[in-house]
C-alpha positions in Angstrom: 18.2 150.8 106.9 16.1 152.1 109.9 13.0 151.9 107.7 13.9 148.4 106.5 14.1 147.1 110.0 10.7 148.4 110.9 8.9 147.0 107.8 10.7 143.7 107.8 9.3 143.1 111.3 5.9 143.1 109.6 6.9 140.8 106.7 8.0 143.1 104.0 10.9 142.1 101.7 13.3 144.9 101.2 15.8 145.5 98.4 18.5 148.1 98.9 19.9 149.8 95.7 23.3 151.3 96.3 26.5 151.8 94.3 28.3 150.1 97.2 26.1 147.4 98.8 28.7 146.3 101.3 27.1 148.6 104.0 23.8 146.9 103.8 22.9 144.4 106.6 22.3 140.8 105.5 18.5 141.1 105.9 18.3 143.5 102.9 18.6 142.1 99.4 21.4 144.0 97.8 21.2 145.5 94.3 24.4 147.1 93.1 23.5 149.9 90.7 24.2 153.5 89.9 21.2 155.8 89.4 23.2 157.9 87.0 23.9 154.9 84.7 20.7 153.6 83.2 22.5 150.4 82.0 23.0 149.3 85.6 19.2 149.4 86.3 18.1 146.6 84.0 17.3 144.2 86.8 14.6 146.6 88.1 12.1 145.6 85.4 9.3 144.2 87.6 6.4 145.3 89.8 7.3 147.0 93.2 4.8 147.6 96.0 6.7 150.7 97.0 9.9 152.7 96.2 11.3 155.0 98.8 13.7 157.4 97.0 16.3 158.6 99.5 19.4 159.0 97.4 22.1 161.2 98.8 24.5 163.4 96.7 28.1 162.4 96.8 29.2 166.0 96.7 27.6 169.3 97.4 27.6 170.9 94.0 24.9 171.7 91.5 25.7 169.0 88.9 25.8 166.3 91.5 22.5 167.4 93.0 20.9 167.4 89.5 22.3 163.9 88.8 21.0 162.6 92.1 17.6 164.2 92.5 16.4 164.8 89.0 18.3 162.6 86.5 18.8 159.7 88.8 15.1 159.6 89.7 14.1 159.9 86.0 16.3 157.0 85.1 14.8 154.9 87.9 11.2 155.8 86.8 12.0 154.8 83.3 12.4 151.2 84.7 9.9 150.9 87.5 6.3 151.8 88.1 5.8 151.3 91.9 2.3 151.2 93.4 3.6 153.9 95.8 6.6 156.2 95.4 7.8 158.3 98.4 10.3 160.9 97.5 12.5 162.0 100.4 12.7 165.7 100.1 13.9 168.6 102.3 12.7 171.8 103.9 15.5 173.4 101.9 12.7 173.9 99.2 11.5 176.9 101.2 13.3 180.2 100.8 11.7 182.0 103.8 14.2 183.3 106.3 12.6 185.9 108.5 11.2 183.5 111.1 8.0 182.8 109.1 5.9 179.7 109.7 5.7 177.5 106.6 3.6 174.4 105.7 2.8 172.3 102.7 0.9 175.1 101.1 3.6 177.8 101.5 5.5 179.3 98.6 8.6 177.4 97.5 11.2 179.7 96.1 14.5 178.3 97.4 17.4 180.6 97.4 20.1 178.0 96.9 20.7 175.3 94.2 20.2 172.4 96.6 16.6 173.5 97.4 15.9 174.2 93.7 17.0 170.8 92.6 15.3 168.9 95.4 12.1 170.8 94.4 12.6 169.8 90.8 13.0 166.2 91.9 9.7 166.5 93.9 8.0 167.6 90.7 9.4 164.6 88.7 8.2 162.2 91.5 4.7 163.7 91.8 4.1 163.6 88.1 5.2 159.9 87.8 2.2 158.1 89.3 -1.1 158.8 91.0 0.1 157.4 94.4 3.3 159.5 94.7 4.2 161.8 97.5 7.1 163.9 98.8 8.2 164.2 102.5 10.1 167.4 103.4 12.3 166.5 106.3 13.9 169.2 108.4 17.4 168.9 110.0 18.0 165.2 110.8 19.9 164.2 114.0 20.4 161.1 116.0 23.0 158.4 116.7 25.8 159.1 114.1 24.4 162.6 113.4 25.7 164.4 116.4 27.3 167.5 114.8 25.5 169.9 117.1 26.6 168.1 120.3 30.2 167.9 119.0 30.3 171.6 118.2 29.0 172.6 121.6 31.4 170.2 123.4 34.4 171.6 121.4 33.5 175.2 122.0 33.0 175.9 118.2 29.2 176.6 118.4 27.8 180.1 118.3 24.3 181.6 118.1 22.6 185.0 117.7 20.0 185.9 120.4 18.6 188.9 118.5 17.1 188.8 116.0 16.6 185.1 116.9 17.7 182.2 114.6 15.0 179.6 114.3 15.9 175.9 114.0 13.8 172.8 113.0 14.8 169.2 113.5 13.7 165.6 113.4 15.2 162.5 115.0 16.4 159.8 112.5 14.2 157.2 114.2 11.2 159.4 113.7 12.2 159.8 110.0 12.0 156.1 109.5 8.7 156.0 111.4 7.2 158.8 109.2 8.1 156.8 106.1 6.5 153.6 107.5 3.4 155.6 108.5 3.1 157.1 105.0 3.5 153.6 103.4 0.4 152.5 105.3 -1.9 155.5 104.6 -4.7 154.7 102.3 -5.1 158.1 100.7 -2.0 160.3 101.5 -1.7 163.9 100.6 1.0 164.7 97.9 3.3 166.5 100.3 4.1 166.3 104.0 6.4 168.4 106.2 8.2 166.2 108.6 9.7 168.1 111.6 9.3 167.7 115.3 6.6 169.6 117.3 8.8 172.5 118.5 10.7 174.8 116.3 13.3 176.4 118.6 15.6 179.3 118.8 19.2 178.1 118.2 20.5 179.8 121.4 18.0 177.8 123.5 19.1 174.5 122.0 22.8 175.2 122.4 22.5 176.5 125.9 20.5 173.4 126.9 23.2 171.1 125.4 26.0 173.1 127.1 24.3 172.8 130.4 23.9 169.0 130.0 27.5 168.6 128.8 28.9 170.8 131.6 30.6 173.2 129.3 30.3 177.0 128.8 27.5 178.5 126.8 28.2 179.0 123.2 29.6 182.3 121.9 27.0 185.0 121.1 26.9 186.7 117.8 26.0 190.4 117.1 22.7 191.4 115.4 24.5 191.8 112.1 26.2 188.3 112.2 24.9 184.9 111.4 22.6 185.5 108.3 18.8 185.3 108.3 16.4 184.2 111.0 15.4 180.9 109.3 11.8 179.6 109.3 9.5 177.5 111.5 8.1 174.3 110.1 4.4 173.5 110.7 3.8 169.7 111.0 0.1 169.8 111.6 -0.8 167.9 108.4 1.5 165.0 109.5 0.0 165.0 112.9 -3.6 165.1 111.5 -2.8 161.9 109.5 -2.3 160.0 112.8 1.4 160.1 113.2 2.9 160.3 116.7 6.5 161.3 117.4 8.7 159.3 119.6 10.9 162.4 120.0 8.5 165.4 119.8 11.2 168.0 120.6 14.9 168.4 120.9 15.0 167.7 124.7 13.5 164.2 124.2 15.9 163.4 121.3 19.1 164.9 122.5 18.3 163.8 126.1 18.3 160.1 125.0 21.5 160.5 123.0 23.3 162.2 126.0 22.0 159.6 128.5 
């Protein structure tokens, strides 16, 4: 819906495909359908300038992820051949967890089913047409996505200073702006990493939020607690394509939310 508002201002007509179309604003043409049921997709048999595939699993289990990212996309592509397909992917496709830098050329060996199935969906998308691409978003935050703020405010947040836990994020408004930008590129690359310009240690982000909220700093974990160190997302390919972030780091984005 954020993306629709941006492109409609430039004259695009936007159709929203959902199981429940009641959440769509009146400006978006509703199309009630279920990607897992090919019989509901019959009305899609026409030319589309672009399809942005950003389906969300209804549950966090392997079969639902497969239906959403692989089977649902395949069902859709049996009906449509868009001039441009953008598959909304995730940095979960990377399995690195020792603080490494990763970019579009890094190895993708995800350790969890969600990353494996999102990566399989990428492959389906990229094989479907010459002008297909995948966008790997990192952790999305913004209005309505304030989990980190709520966890700090409630005192439930924790972090590990050593070895550090690296975090990557992107504001929801920048997500929409990235998709609009990639719609306009004449010759896009097949894959883009979309994350802000400052991968940051989790303790730094939480301490900054705690200070702004006027609450105690989050609880510190020991060196054997909290899992791996995470990874750091390199966004230089996106920047080189001409994209400019409205919220280039967490202080810009969370600062606006808190203000």
